[in-house]
C-alpha positions, 0 to 999 in steps of 0.5 A: 848699244844700250837702249835709251828711254826718255822720261817725262820728269817732274822731280817728285817721288813717282818719276824720281823712283821711275828712273831706277824702276825703268832701268831695272825692269828694262835694262835701258838707260834713262834720260830725264826731261823736265819742262818748265811751264810756269809751275813754280816751285823748285828751280830747273837746276835743282830738279836736274841734279835730283834726276842725276842723283836718282840714276839718270844718265842725262837730264834735259831741262827746258824753260818753256814758260814763254813758249807755253804762254804764247803758243798754248795759252793764247790759242786757248784764250782766243777760243774762250775754251772751257771744257764742259763750260767750266774747265780752262784746260789747265793740264790739257794744254801743257801736255802738248808742249811737254810732248814736243820737248820729250820727242826733241830730247829723244831725237837728241839723245838717241832714245827709242822709247818715251815714258810718262808717269800717268795712270791707266784711268786718267786723261793724261796717258792719252794726251801724252801718247797720242801726241808722241805717236803724232810727233814721233811715230817711230817712238814707243811709249811706256808708263811705269805706274800703268805698265810696270806696276809702280805703286806709291807704296812701292815707290816709297820702299824703293826710294828708301832702299836705294837711298834716293835724294827725294823726300818720301815721308810727306803725306799729301792726300791730293794729286796736284798739277800746276802751271802758269795757266792754273792749278788742278787738284784731285783725289783723296778727300775730294773723291766724295763729291759731297765734301766741300773743299777745305782751305788747304787745297788752295794756293793760287787764290785767297779766300774770297769771303774776306777780300781786300778792296776792289781792284779795278784793272784795264786789259788791252788786247791786240788781235785777241792777245793781251798786250798791256795791263793798266797801260803797261806793255806786257808779254802773254806770260807777264799778263797771265802772271800779273792777273794770277796775282791780282785776281788770285788775291780776290779769290777769282777763278776757283772751280769745283766740278765733276767732269767727264773724263775721256776714259768714260768715268766722271771725276771730281776736280778742283781748279784754280785759274785766276789769270786764265778766268779773268782773261777769258772773261775780258776777252769774251766781252771784247769779242761781244763788241768786235765780232759780227753776230752770226760769226760770234754764234758759230765761234761759240760752237767752234770753241766748245768743239776745240775745247773737247778736242784739246781735252781729249788729247787731239792738240795735233789733230787735223780738225784742231788745226782747221778750227785754229784757222777759223778762230784765228780769222775771228780775232782780226778785229778783237782789239781794244780795252776792257775794264773790269773789277776784281773783287770777292771771287768775281771778275766783273766787266764794267767798261769796254772800248775799241776802234774796231767796235761794231757797237754804234751809239747812234743806232743803239740809243733811244734818245734824240739822235737815234738813226734807226729807221723803225719803219723797217721793223714791221716788214722785217717781222712779217718776213722773219715769222713767215715760215713759222706762220705757214707751218702753223697754218698747215698744222691747223688745216691738217688737224681740222680734217 
């Protein structure tokens, strides 16, 4: 029986050429797998037909946009996950759902190997292969670009020689990955980290220097999940799309950062995540009034570690699963409304309300009606500073000898 290889297929030049390239290098039949995570662009059927036209024996397509929003974007939101304080894990959280469908297709079509289009110096090779090892430990992994010497110039020459139904002459200097949670742009002109991004880089966001009138929006959450915008019920996918549109029109969510890749190099990345950044901002402000102080402090540490794990391709790891349980427990009372103004590249919260709020007006007010007993403060301060006071006395005593 001829060996079969499942290929993570985007519809672009490299993965289209990889179908025939893999076939010639290994003698295997190739099944192309395309997964819709809200990236937009061409229809899945168009991509499917291109895969078949490039030589795939089967083309499996999956509309995973709601699944991605519900099961991958929402946990990221609940964690307020920003890798190194900047990056909302746009590409990192899409890889596990793609891996899930790759392994599913491998089982369905009797494949023994899974292929992906990553290079040997990026994060995605790790995310794909660690995920595949976890969900399909019997499956092998190959990467045509990394393992079979498929370079871009070879890809163009191969496509022209074989007459493949794919555009090969378009010159795009950037590497772009996008989904409903955001968009990532790298390489080319951006590799000189002194160069400012040019306007042609952006697609999800408008130039914030000349914004339209301020846009005030109210986002309603239930247990940490957005459920309504301006009083209209929405699914997580609809919430992200709506805020991509509205926050994007105001230039919200542009990120320019040099980050630490898993493989040990620093990389300049441009991200656009208008919906994600607006939602994370709103969610964090709602947590500020609904999560107890010590729990909130610890959650910030957990969220940072969660982001590092996901960035490093450990979505299916035991530690990530344990942190999920903690984060989910913290969301029990994160229910309420956040009002924010989107304008000029910023999403600024100016109102919050919740039936489960810990904010007590009578304790907080400095006006008549204040219920805070100020007589307790003196004793509290004495006790709070006791250990530092004792240590200071020791320092003075020892220094005087």
